[in-house]
GUFIDREN-604838 format. One line per 10 residues: number of its first residue (from 1); for each residue x, y, z of N, C-alpha, C, CB. Coordinates in nm, 4 decimals, decimal comma. Each point is the difference from the previous one (the first is absolute). Glycine has a CB too. Example, Ala and Ser with C-alpha at 12.3 -4.5 7.8 and 13.67 -1.06 7.14 Angstrom:
1	1,3190:-0,5690:0,7800:-0,0890:0,1190:0,0000:0,0900:0,1200:0,0000:-0,1892:-0,1173:0,1246  0,1542:0,2223:-0,1966:0,0820:0,1190:0,0060:-0,0770:0,1090:0,0730:0,1184:-0,0628:-0,2145
***
This chain:
1	-0,1240:-1,7713:0,8187:-0,0194:-0,0082:-0,1465:0,0247:0,1381:-0,0514:-0,1696:-0,1905:0,0103  0,2631:0,1862:-0,1150:0,0366:0,1138:-0,0895:-0,0427:-0,0011:-0,1265:0,1712:0,0169:0,1160  -0,2516:0,0866:-0,1724:-0,0541:0,0123:-0,1083:0,0618:0,1141:-0,0847:-0,1917:-0,1032:0,1092  0,2502:0,0836:-0,2245:0,0548:0,0971:-0,0745:-0,0507:0,0199:-0,1366:0,1779:-0,0411:0,1330  -0,2403:0,1789:-0,1508:-0,0595:0,0532:-0,0925:0,0982:0,0670:-0,1068:-0,1881:0,0171:0,1657  0,1664:-0,0292:-0,2825:0,0559:0,0750:-0,0995:-0,0876:0,1272:-0,0450:0,1126:-0,2188:-0,0669  -0,2370:0,2077:0,0844:-0,0721:0,1133:-0,0512:-0,0768:0,0656:0,1280:-0,0267:-0,1133:-0,2495  -0,0084:0,2324:0,2410:-0,0451:0,0849:0,1133:-0,1802:-0,0323:0,0082:0,2266:0,2149:-0,0460  -0,2496:-0,2204:0,1798:-0,1656:-0,0307:0,0131:-0,0618:0,1056:-0,0651:-0,0024:-0,1126:0,2207  -0,1285:0,0976:-0,2596:-0,0917:0,0715:-0,0659:-0,0300:0,1208:0,0909:-0,0902:-0,2056:-0,1254
11	0,0144:0,3222:0,0769:-0,0137:0,1106:0,0903:-0,0990:-0,0369:0,1040:0,0584:0,1634:-0,1757  -0,1585:-0,2701:0,1552:-0,0790:-0,0446:0,1000:0,0743:-0,0797:0,1083:-0,1776:0,0043:-0,1660  0,2777:-0,0947:0,1145:0,0821:-0,0780:0,1057:0,0808:0,1011:0,0764:0,0192:-0,2135:-0,1428  0,0228:0,3167:0,0898:0,0990:0,1023:0,0839:-0,0833:0,0602:0,1072:0,1502:0,0678:-0,2019  -0,2948:-0,0427:0,1526:-0,0724:0,0716:0,0915:-0,0407:-0,1082:0,1151:-0,0840:0,1805:-0,1880  0,0516:-0,2931:0,1462:-0,0272:-0,1232:0,1047:0,1300:-0,0197:0,0887:-0,1643:-0,1331:-0,1736  0,2778:0,1419:0,1152:0,1277:-0,0329:0,0972:0,0007:0,1220:0,0936:0,1586:-0,1374:-0,1798  -0,1761:0,2484:0,1356:0,0352:0,1337:0,0729:-0,1216:-0,0108:0,1128:0,1148:0,1673:-0,2249  -0,2255:-0,2085:0,1876:-0,1052:-0,0145:0,1341:0,0396:-0,0897:0,0801:-0,1841:0,0499:-0,1055  0,2274:-0,1767:0,0616:0,0403:-0,0947:0,0991:0,1167:0,0295:0,0819:-0,0946:-0,1475:-0,1413
21	0,2009:0,2162:0,1041:0,1107:0,0451:0,0562:-0,0607:0,1047:0,1156:0,1604:-0,0412:-0,2297  -0,2324:0,1225:0,1804:-0,0405:0,1018:0,1151:-0,1019:-0,0617:0,1042:0,0309:0,1967:-0,1702  -0,0848:-0,3125:0,1383:-0,0919:-0,0616:0,1022:0,0981:-0,0641:0,0869:-0,2104:-0,0412:-0,1453  0,3119:-0,0215:0,0978:0,0797:-0,0739:0,0876:0,0811:0,0863:0,0754:-0,0031:-0,1812:-0,1413  0,0568:0,3050:0,0911:0,0664:0,0932:0,0762:-0,0775:0,0643:0,1222:0,1193:0,0355:-0,2121  -0,2617:-0,0257:0,1848:-0,0873:0,0406:0,0955:-0,0110:-0,0929:0,0959:-0,1071:0,1234:-0,1434  0,0807:-0,2472:0,1274:-0,0197:-0,1127:0,0837:0,1190:-0,0021:0,1043:-0,1270:-0,1308:-0,1915  0,2549:0,1193:0,1277:0,1261:-0,0324:0,0828:0,0355:0,1376:0,0712:0,0967:-0,1953:-0,1705  -0,1487:0,3118:0,1273:0,0104:0,1164:0,0952:-0,1052:-0,0009:0,1146:0,0898:0,1329:-0,1939  -0,2050:-0,1766:0,1651:-0,1037:-0,0209:0,0938:0,0719:-0,1193:0,1144:-0,2210:0,0635:-0,2038
31	0,2726:-0,1402:0,1587:0,0466:-0,1203:0,1097:0,1190:0,0538:0,0868:-0,0617:-0,2037:-0,1694  0,1431:0,2799:0,0883:0,1046:0,0801:0,0788:-0,0516:0,0880:0,1110:0,1276:0,0013:-0,2040  -0,2165:0,0833:0,1730:-0,0540:0,0940:0,1122:-0,0723:-0,0656:0,0985:-0,0159:0,1707:-0,1482  -0,0564:-0,2893:0,1174:-0,0629:-0,0900:0,0954:0,0867:-0,0942:0,0935:-0,1726:0,0115:-0,1699  0,2940:-0,0050:0,1223:0,0810:-0,0939:0,0699:0,0106:-0,1447:-0,0358:-0,0488:0,1484:0,1574  -0,0203:-0,1770:-0,2609:-0,0129:-0,1393:-0,0523:0,1076:-0,0375:-0,0848:-0,2305:0,0177:0,0108  0,2696:-0,1482:-0,0139:0,0845:-0,0427:-0,0963:-0,0424:-0,0375:-0,1300:0,1020:-0,0544:0,1745  -0,0157:0,0443:-0,2780:-0,0388:-0,0260:-0,1229:0,1015:-0,1180:-0,0763:-0,1056:0,2571:0,0057  0,0687:-0,3296:-0,0871:0,0785:-0,0961:-0,0581:0,0110:0,0412:-0,1570:-0,0743:-0,1863:0,1840  0,1953:0,2050:-0,2256:0,0226:0,0407:-0,1515:0,0942:-0,0992:-0,0516:-0,0324:0,2523:0,0290
41	0,0505:-0,2535:-0,1583:0,0818:-0,0952:-0,0716:0,1373:0,0948:-0,0226:-0,2172:-0,1537:-0,1273  0,3303:0,1083:0,1554:0,1164:0,0801:-0,0052:0,1200:-0,0952:-0,0261:-0,1036:0,1781:0,1579  0,1983:-0,1548:-0,2640:0,0974:-0,0978:-0,0263:-0,0341:-0,1296:-0,0202:0,1162:0,1275:0,1090  -0,2253:-0,1603:-0,1567:-0,0327:-0,1492:-0,0221:-0,0657:-0,0608:0,1162:0,1916:-0,0216:-0,1460  -0,2218:0,1020:0,2492:-0,0608:-0,0771:0,1095:-0,0763:0,0894:0,0800:0,1761:-0,1612:0,0048  -0,2741:0,1075:0,0783:-0,0862:0,0695:0,0687:0,0683:0,0708:0,1329:-0,1796:-0,1637:-0,1025  0,1481:0,2925:0,1225:0,0714:0,0868:0,1071:-0,1096:0,0506:0,0755:0,2028:0,0712:-0,1319  -0,2057:-0,0988:0,2603:-0,0761:0,0767:0,0962:0,0468:0,1354:0,0474:-0,0607:-0,2123:0,0626  -0,0381:0,2939:-0,0781:0,0505:0,1612:0,0483:-0,0931:0,0551:0,1163:0,0784:0,0671:-0,2553  -0,0284:-0,0059:0,3375:-0,0825:0,0618:0,1122:0,0676:-0,0420:0,1135:-0,2194:0,0010:-0,1071
51	0,1713:0,0911:0,2082:0,0512:-0,0221:0,1524:-0,0771:-0,1174:0,0705:0,0528:0,2578:0,0229  -0,1687:-0,3029:-0,0601:-0,0723:-0,1082:0,0665:0,0194:-0,1366:-0,0915:-0,1815:0,1801:0,1089  0,2673:-0,1821:-0,2004:0,0436:-0,1350:-0,0793:0,0180:-0,1015:0,0940:0,1179:0,1120:-0,1783  -0,1709:-0,2276:0,1197:0,0195:-0,1410:0,0833:0,1370:-0,0094:0,0413:-0,1707:-0,1274:-0,1279  0,2117:0,0583:0,2407:0,1211:-0,0039:0,0493:0,0804:-0,0975:-0,0879:-0,0852:0,0629:0,2302  0,0260:-0,1589:-0,2842:0,0831:-0,1158:-0,0900:0,0581:0,0711:-0,1111:-0,1546:-0,1987:0,0464  0,0857:0,3011:-0,1102:0,0702:0,0714:-0,0962:0,1056:0,0853:0,0462:-0,1898:-0,0127:-0,1168  0,1736:0,0861:0,2245:0,0870:0,0852:0,0683:0,1389:-0,0807:0,0251:-0,2091:0,1301:0,1102  0,1916:-0,2445:-0,0624:0,1131:-0,0811:0,0487:0,0830:-0,0395:-0,1462:-0,1439:-0,1051:0,2397  0,0648:0,1123:-0,3515:0,0644:-0,0368:-0,1284:0,0526:0,1205:-0,0692:-0,1494:-0,1932:-0,0229
61	0,1653:0,3118:0,0931:0,0524:0,1233:-0,0587:-0,0820:0,0385:-0,1201:0,2293:-0,0539:0,0810  -0,3871:0,0124:-0,0911:-0,0506:0,0455:-0,1113:-0,0963:0,1108:0,0316:0,0394:-0,2168:-0,1047  -0,0204:0,2755:0,2299:-0,0862:0,1125:0,0364:0,0774:0,1335:-0,0229:-0,1249:-0,1468:0,1738  0,0502:0,2322:-0,2385:0,0711:0,1335:-0,0419:-0,0834:0,0988:0,0764:0,0852:-0,0651:-0,2474  -0,0780:0,1176:0,3498:-0,0839:0,1090:0,0555:0,0320:0,1414:-0,0825:0,0011:-0,1260:0,2480  -0,1097:0,1763:-0,2910:0,0049:0,1420:-0,0436:0,0108:0,0018:-0,1665:0,1234:0,0758:0,2406  -0,1164:-0,1804:-0,2914:0,0067:-0,0153:-0,1542:-0,1241:0,0349:-0,0546:0,1587:-0,1762:0,0062  -0,2581:0,1613:0,0521:-0,1303:0,0206:-0,0647:-0,0227:0,1614:-0,0428:-0,0949:-0,2130:0,1489  0,1674:0,3009:-0,0703:-0,0125:0,1473:-0,0199:0,0791:0,0266:-0,1250:-0,0247:0,0611:0,2511  0,1181:-0,1502:-0,3167:0,0861:0,0395:-0,1071:-0,0756:-0,0179:-0,1254:0,2054:-0,0600:0,1239
***
């Protein structure tokens, strides 16, 4: 789903988006440190990230190890 806005979010909306972004960054970093995989949306499809990602995703070349830290 792509949503295109012509107007900027309100001040409250920007604060909420910032808080959500920080929470996601923190959760992904925690998963990376614990060696857990994560599923994110990238390029219009779900992508499995991490060393312990399910093998079915790895065989489809959707696993990208180390991307969580970037």
